[in-house]
C-alpha positions in Angstrom: 13.1 -35.8 21.4 16.0 -36.2 18.9 13.6 -37.4 16.2 11.5 -34.2 16.7 14.6 -32.0 16.4 15.5 -33.8 13.2 12.0 -33.3 11.8 12.3 -29.6 12.6 15.7 -29.3 10.9 14.3 -31.0 7.8 11.2 -28.7 7.9 13.5 -25.6 8.2 15.6 -26.9 5.3 12.5 -27.3 3.1 11.1 -23.9 4.1 14.3 -22.1 3.3 14.7 -24.0 0.0 11.1 -23.2 -1.0 11.6 -19.5 -0.1 14.8 -19.3 -2.2 13.1 -21.0 -5.1 10.1 -18.6 -5.0 12.4 -15.5 -4.7 14.5 -16.8 -7.6 11.3 -17.3 -9.7 10.0 -13.9 -8.8 13.4 -12.3 -9.7 13.4 -14.2 -13.1 9.8 -13.2 -13.8 10.6 -9.5 -13.1 13.7 -9.6 -15.3 11.7 -11.3 -18.1 9.0 -8.6 -17.8 11.5 -5.8 -18.0 13.1 -7.5 -21.0 9.8 -7.9 -22.8 8.9 -4.2 -22.1 12.2 -3.1 -23.7 11.8 -5.3 -26.7 8.2 -4.1 -27.3 9.1 -0.5 -27.3 
């Protein structure tokens, strides 16, 4: 049972890490798009 709990903790850690990475990438892409729009004007 302990092994299963450890696997779940690892899974949760990877999921939260992936979500943070995706949100950071989206934020960066949005910032870059805004910057490009301002430069092209």
